[in-house]
C-alpha positions in Angstrom: -230.6 -68.2 -98.4 -227.6 -67.3 -100.5 -229.4 -68.6 -103.6 -232.3 -66.3 -103.0 -230.2 -63.2 -102.5 -229.9 -62.8 -106.3 -233.8 -62.9 -106.7 -235.1 -61.1 -103.6 -234.1 -57.5 -103.8 -236.2 -56.1 -100.9 -235.5 -55.7 -97.3 -236.9 -58.2 -94.8 -239.2 -55.6 -93.4 -240.8 -55.0 -96.8 -241.2 -58.8 -97.3 -242.8 -59.1 -93.9 -245.2 -56.3 -94.7 -246.2 -58.0 -98.0 -246.6 -61.4 -96.5 -248.6 -60.1 -93.5 -251.1 -58.6 -96.0 -251.4 -61.4 -98.5 -251.0 -64.4 -96.1 -254.4 -64.2 -94.5 -256.1 -63.7 -97.9 -254.3 -66.7 -99.4 -255.2 -68.8 -96.4 -258.9 -67.9 -96.7 -258.8 -68.7 -100.4 -257.1 -72.0 -99.8 -259.6 -72.9 -97.1 -262.5 -72.0 -99.5 -261.0 -74.3 -102.2 -260.7 -77.2 -99.7 -264.2 -76.6 -98.4 -265.7 -76.6 -101.9 -263.7 -79.7 -102.9 -264.9 -81.6 -99.8 -268.5 -80.5 -100.5 -268.3 -81.8 -104.0 -266.8 -85.1 -102.9 -269.4 -85.6 -100.2 -272.2 -85.0 -102.7 -270.6 -87.4 -105.1 -270.4 -90.0 -102.4 -274.1 -89.6 -101.5 -275.0 -89.9 -105.2 -273.0 -93.2 -105.5 -274.6 -94.5 -102.3 -278.1 -93.8 -103.6 -277.3 -95.4 -106.9 -275.8 -98.5 -105.3 -278.8 -98.8 -102.9 -281.2 -98.5 -105.9 -279.3 -101.1 -107.9 -279.2 -103.6 -105.0 -282.9 -103.2 -104.4 -283.6 -103.8 -108.1 -281.4 -106.9 -108.1 -283.2 -108.2 -105.1 -286.5 -107.6 -106.7 -285.5 -109.4 -109.9 -284.1 -112.3 -107.9 -287.4 -112.7 -106.1 -289.4 -112.5 -109.4 -287.2 -115.2 -111.0 -287.6 -117.5 -108.0 -291.3 -117.0 -108.0 -291.6 -117.7 -111.8 -289.6 -120.9 -111.5 -291.1 -122.0 -108.1 -292.0 -125.5 -109.3 -288.8 -126.1 -111.4 -285.7 -126.1 -109.1 -283.1 -126.6 -111.9 -284.6 -123.7 -113.9 -284.7 -121.5 -110.9 -281.0 -122.2 -110.2 -280.1 -121.6 -113.8 -282.1 -118.4 -114.0 -280.7 -117.0 -110.8 -277.1 -117.5 -112.0 -277.3 -115.1 -115.0 
């Protein structure tokens, strides 16, 4: 606290009055920032999950189509499925 004596030139009562007025507002602002950040991250996660789900469904569909095309040729089906 000796270090701060050179910078803080107000009485403790004045400092308490200022912090009691600005503290709640800063807390609400900080809470709003956290809420917005979590909302953005949650929406991003949902978007990624939808994209992954669509991609895996398309890969499954392509795999089935390749296997049905090469139904009679086992070696070609294996080779086509490994691309």
